[in-house]
N, C-alpha and C positions, 0 to 999 in steps of 0.2 A: 535455547530452544531452536530447533531446526525449523526454518521456514523456507519452502522451496516451491518452484513452479512445476516440479516433476510430479507425475501421478503415481509412479512406482519406480523403485530402484532395486537392483539385485542385491545391494548391500544393506538394505533396511528391511526388517520384518515388521509388518504392521499387525499388532495384536487386536486392535479394535479401532473401527471408525466411529467417531463420536458425533459427527454431523457437520453440516455447513455452518461456517461462522463468517461474520463480516465486520468491517470497521469503516468509518468515514472520517475525513478531515476536510473542513471547508474553511477557507479564509477569504476575507473581503479584500479587494484591492482598492487602495485609496486613489483619489482622483489624480494626484501628482504623479504617482507611479504609472497610471494608465496613460497620461499625457506623454511621459518620457518613453514609454514602450511604444506609443503611437508614432512618435518621431523616429524611433529606431526602425520600426516597420516600414516607414516611408523612405528612409535613406538607405536601408539595408543593414544587414549584420545581425549578430546574435544578441539576445537580451539576457545578459547575465542576471539581472534582477529576477526575471521570471524563472530562469533555470535554477537559481539558488532557492527560490520559493518552492518550486516543484520537488527539488531534491529534499528539502526539509519536510515538506508534506509527506513524501514517500516514507521517510524515516519515521515520522510520527504515526502514520497509518499502520505501518508494520509493527510498531511497538504496541499499538492499540489491539491489533489482530492477535499478537502474542498474549496480551492480557485476557482477551476473550477466550483464547484456547486454554489458558490456565484455569479459568472458571469452570470449564467442562471437564477438567482432569487430564487434558491432553499434554503430551510432551513434544508434539510436533504439529506443523501445519503443512499439508501437501496440496498440490494443485492450485497454488495461489495465483490469483488473477488481479491485476491492477488496472483500474479504469480512471482516466482523467477527463474532467468536463469543466467547461466554463458555463456558469449559470448566471442568471440575472440579466439586466439591461446595461446599456452604456453607462448610465448614471450610477448603477449599483452592481458593478462587475464583481463576481466571485469565482474562485477556483475550487474544485472539489476533486479529491482523490478517494476512490472507493477500493477497498481491498476485500477479497473473499477467498475462501479456501476450505479444505476439509480438516477438521481437527481430528487427530489420530493419537493412539498410544503406540509407541514403538516398543519392541521388545528390548530388554536390557542387552548391552553389548555381549555379555557372556552367554546369553540365550540365543544369539544370532549365529554363533559359530558351530 
């Protein structure tokens, strides 16, 4: 299934817009991970732990967005937007990724020519 940030492309024919869909993924960060990231932030450098978590969350939320699209009968999602947020407090830190887009039915390839 096509998932794109583009709103329109010259090579795709949209037959029907089925509506806005969204998906969310939230993970809790445990205290040891937070402590290690805090040390990394103090001394500088990249946090591979958080980068890996964010990459995995992005893949999960796109997968959930595709599942939502299938429920509507769509074969693509366009105008996809990803939003990353930290929620909670120092004691209960959580990361959230929200994906939203427009579920659409694209014309079959033979109909596009």
